[in-house]
N, C-alpha and C positions, 0 to 999 in steps of 0.2 A: 364457667365453661369458656367464656371469651377469653379468659387469660392463656388458655391452653391452645389457641389457634395458631400462634407463632411456633409451637412445638413441632407440628407436623412438617412445615417447610424446612425447619432447622434440621430435623432427623433425616429428611430426604437428602438434603445437601450433605450432611455428614456421611450417610450411607454412600452416596456417589463418590465423595472423596476417599472413603476407605476402599471401595472397589477399585478406583483408579490407582491408588497406592499399592494395592496387593498386585495389580497386574504388571507394575514396574519394579517391584521389590525383588531383589536377589535372583531373578531368572534370567538377566541379561548381563552382557558385558559389551564394552565398546573397545575395538582394536584399531589402531592406525595402520594405513597401507601407504607405502612410498614406492612408486614404479618409475624406473628410468627406462625410456623406450630407445630403440636403436638409433634414432636421430639425436639422442642426447636430451630431449625434452623430459621433463619430470612432472608427474601428477601425484597429488596425495589426497587422502580422504580418511575418514573414520567411519566404522561400520558397527552397527549394533546388532549383536547376534546372542543366541542362548549361550550360557556359560559353558556347555560342553562342546561348542562348535570348534572344529578344526580350521586350519588355515584354508583348506579347500572350501569349507563352508563359508568363511569370511569372504573369500574372493567371489563366491557364487552370490552372496547377498550384496556385494558391493555394486557401485555404478560403473565398475569396469566390466567390460564383455571378456570374460575369461573362457578361453577354449580349454576344457579339461577332458583328458581321455582316461578312461577306466582301464587299467592294465592288471596284470597278475601280481604287480607290487604295489597296487593301490593307485589313486588318481595322480595323473602327471599333468603339469601345466604346460600347455603347448603354445598358446597365444594369449595376448592380452590386447584388447581393442584392435583386433585384426592384424596384429604385428607379432612376427614369429612364425609359428606353424599353425595349421588348423587341427582340430581334435581327431579328424580321420587320418591325418598323416603327421603325428606329433613330432617325429624326429626327421622332419624335411631337410633340416640344415645340419650337416655333420660337424660343423665348426662352431655352432652357437646354440645356446640354450637359455631358458629363463633361470638364472641364478636366484636362489632363495636365501634370504638372510633374516636374523633377528637382531634387533637392536639392544645390546647389552652394555650398560655403563657409557652410553653415547658412542658406542663403536659397532660396526656391523660384524656378526659372526655368521659364517656360512653355515646353513642349516645341515645337520647330520640326518635329519628325517625328511621325508617328502611332506607335501602339503596336505596329505590325508593322514600323516602319522604324528603330527604335532598339534597340540591344542594350546593357543596362546592365551596368556592371562589377560584380564582386563587392563586397559590403559598401556599396553605395550604397542611396539611397532614391528610390523613385518615388512621386509623390503624385497624387491624384485628388480633385476637388471638383465636386459639381454646381453649375454656375455660370451666371450670365448673361454678358453680354459688353457692352463699352463701344462708343462709336462707331467704334473702330479694330477692332472684333471681338476685343479682348483679354479674357481671362477676368477676371471681376470678384471671384471668390471663390477664396481659397487654403485648403488644409488647414493645421492648425497644424504648426509645424517640429518634427520628431522626428528625431534623428539615428539611425544604424543601432544604435548601442550602447544608446540609450534604448529603442528597439523591442525589443531582445534582452532588456534588463533587465525590461521589463514583461511579457514572455511567462511563462506557467506553466512550471515545470520539468517535463520529461516524466518520467513514472513508467514504469519498464520493465514490460512485461507479465509476468504470472506465470510463463509458460513459459520466458522468458528467464532469469528470476531462478532458477528451478529448474535449468535447464541449467548455468548458471554455477556455482551452488551445489554441485550434484552433481559437477561436474568438479573443483572445489576439494577437495571431501571425498574424491574418488577418489584424487587425487594425494597427498593428506595420508595416506590410509590405505596407498597404495603405498610412500610414504616410511617410514611407521611400521614396516610390515611388513619392508620391506628393512632397516631399522635393527635389528629385532628378530632377524632371522636371522643 
């Protein structure tokens, strides 16, 4: 029976790893966002969302403060980080709007669908720029081209919170102590 004592902790650890893997497997995607603001400044980030998330969902889950108005044609992007228009007055500027793009083969393509009508794939990039429009109502401003890999590389590396480091460390110390004690016996 003494030989089976190690089996319970190992099975618990394997169960924990399995449930963690199930939680991350297949249910999410990561999408890159590039935003060029009216003053020319640019911010980018990646956002992890469910696989069926639209661009509106990606914006809502991002660190950007997106003002989105619900209209008869679906959600409309009014403002980003308090620049542009507010959700209650989405078309406050008759000469400018948030142009929406998809990055395709390292070139921006103006979206033919709104943010609620398009579901980006994982590891793709969606772009936004506060833009005017030409005689054909095509946007005149594009954000700088940034690939998904460039956005990821530019993001700061997340630092684990102290509680996580403590739990992992104490678990390793506990397992080492158990092994040492078992070996000494």
